[in-house]
N, C-alpha and C positions, 0 to 999 in steps of 0.2 A: 362637775361633770364626771359620769362613770362610762368607762369604754370597757365593753366586755370583749375578751380574747378566748375564741373558742377553738380547740384544736382536737383531733381525733386521739381518741384512748384505745378502745379495746372493743371489738365487734362492731355495734353501731353506737357504741356510746362515746360522746365527747366530754371534754371537761373544759370548765371555764378559769379563767384567771381574770381579777378586776383592776383595771388601773383608775384611780381617783385623781382628778386633777384639782389641785388646790392653788389657785393662782399660778405662778410658775413653776410649783414644785408639784410632786406627786407621791402616792403612797400605792403599793402593789401589794393586793391581796390574793395569795397563792401564786405559783410559779409555773404549773404545768409539768409535763413529763420530759425527761432529757431528749427523747429523740424528737420532739417537736422544738428543740431550743431556737434554731435558726429562725423558724416563724414567729415565734413568740418575741424573740429579741429584736426584729425588724418591725414589729408591731408597736413595740415598746418605743424605739428611735424615731419612727414615723410620728408617734404621738409627742414627741418632744423630749423623751426621757435621755439625760444624759449624765456624765459623771458629775454627781454633787447634788443634782437636783431630785432625785429619787429619794426620798427621806427615810422610808422604811419599806421593809417588806414584812407582811404579817402572813404567817400560815395558819391556817383554819384547823390543820392537823397535819400528822406526819406522814401519811400515805405518798407514795412514790408520784402518783400522778399531780400531787399538789405541791411538792416541794423538790421536783426532781432538777429545777434550775435554780433554787435558791442559793447554792454555794456560789455558782458560776455569776448570778446577777450582782450577789453582794459585792464580788470583787471587780467586776466591771463597772458597775455604777458607784461604788465607794458608798456604800450604804449598809444597814444593819438588818438582822433578821430577828423578828418577835415572834415567839410560840409559847404555848404552854409546857410547864415542865414534865407534865405526865407524859407526854410523847416524845420526849427527849431520846430515847433508845432507839427509835425508829429510824432517826436521821443521822444519830451518832453511831450505831451499829449497822443501819442499812437493813434492819429486822422488821417488817411490817407487821409482825405479830406479837412483838414487845409490848408487855403491859396489856394484853389483850387476853382474852378467853383464847385458850389453845385448841385447835383441831388436830386431828391424829399427826403422827410424825410424818406418814406419807405425804400428807396435803402440806404440811410446813416445808418439806422439801421441794415440791413441784411449785408452790407459790414463792417460795424463796428464789428459785431459779427464774420465774416468770417476772415476779414484782418486787426483787430487791433494790435496794439503792446501791449503785456502784460505789466502789472504794473512792475513786476519785470525785464523787459528788457527794459525798457524806460531809457533814460539818457539826459544829456545835454553835446554838443561836447566840446571839450578842444580849438578848433581854428575854426574860420569862414574863408572860402576863398572865393576868388572872382577872378573875369577875370583879366588875366594878373599875377597873383600871381605865383612866381617861387617855386619849390620844392627842390632846391640846397642844401638847409640847412639839407634836409633829405637825401641826396646822390643820388638823382635822377634829371637829367637834363632833366626837363619838366615844363611846365606851365599849369594853370587853365584855362578852358575856360567855361564861361557862356552858357549854352544851355537850355533855358527855353522853354517849350512846353508841355512836360509830366507833369512836375511840375513847379512851379516859381522857385524853387531852384534847378534845375537840372545843374549838371556842367558835363563837360568831363576833361580829362587830354590828353594833347599832349606832346609827348616826342620828344628829339631833331632828334632822328632817324626816325622820322614820324609814330610812333604808337599811335593811338588815341582810346581813352576808352570813349564811348560816353553813357554809362547808358542806359536808356530807349528811348533816341530819336529815334534810329535806332535798328533794330531787323532783325536777319536772321534765321528765323524758316523754312521758306521753299526758299525764296529767300531775298536780301538785300533790304530793303524798311523803310519808316517811320512806327515806331510802331504802332501797333493797337490802343493803349490806349494813346489818347493824350488829354490834358486838354485845351489847348490854340491852335488852328492850325495855326493861324498867328505868333505866336511867334515861334512855331515849324517850319514852312516854313522858316523863317529869320534864325533859328540855322542851318537849313540842308544848306542854301545857304552859312552860315559861314565856315562849314566843308569844303564845295566844294572850297571856296578860300584859303584855308591853303594847306599847303605842307604836306599831309598825304599818306601814304604808305598803311597801314593797319588799319582796323577799328575793335574794339573788344568790341561788344555789351553785353547789359545786357542779352539778350537771344538769343542763337543760335550760329552759327560758325562764327568765325571771316571772314572778306571780304576784297578784295582791294576796296580802295576809287574810282580807277579808273573804276571798276566793276560798283560800285554804281553809279556813276556821269553819266556813260554811259546809265544806263536804268532809270535813275531819272531826 
């Protein structure tokens, strides 16, 4: 069972976390932004999450709207955080431009003030995951997909029954398409083609409603 937890982010854009129920245990994909912590925490608790049964937090990338509550939830639920090494500086230093193509200095300052990760919420992951890694150890029949483009360390999760969690590679705020904020378009295009080549039924994006891969491939 997949529970989508959607909270406001900026302007009219919301952001998704995904709670996967596996028997009596859970895996959380992304954690939302810190100013929505109480809402997300309540959703997790109401779904049945408690200390010890949230087996893993997986971060699709290091942006603040996806990792803002990771450190807090790790402590609260006594769990581990997994992400790709290439986005480490984003969560360890609170720098959303770390390992990305850099904008001008003024833009770095503005975005740093608006979208930086506060010192109290910065962290070091427990696990670094990469393409092809399996999650059976945590009760989920799924594998990790490296999907660079939005960030160098962007990843997805593909379950055995064809559910793909793609982070911010794709979005669906009006229609399924490549997400509007892309760091490396060449890498993103290759990641999209990678998704198209796989046996995917439903895509769960970081922003917007889930959609069928068949629908996306037909229009893109």
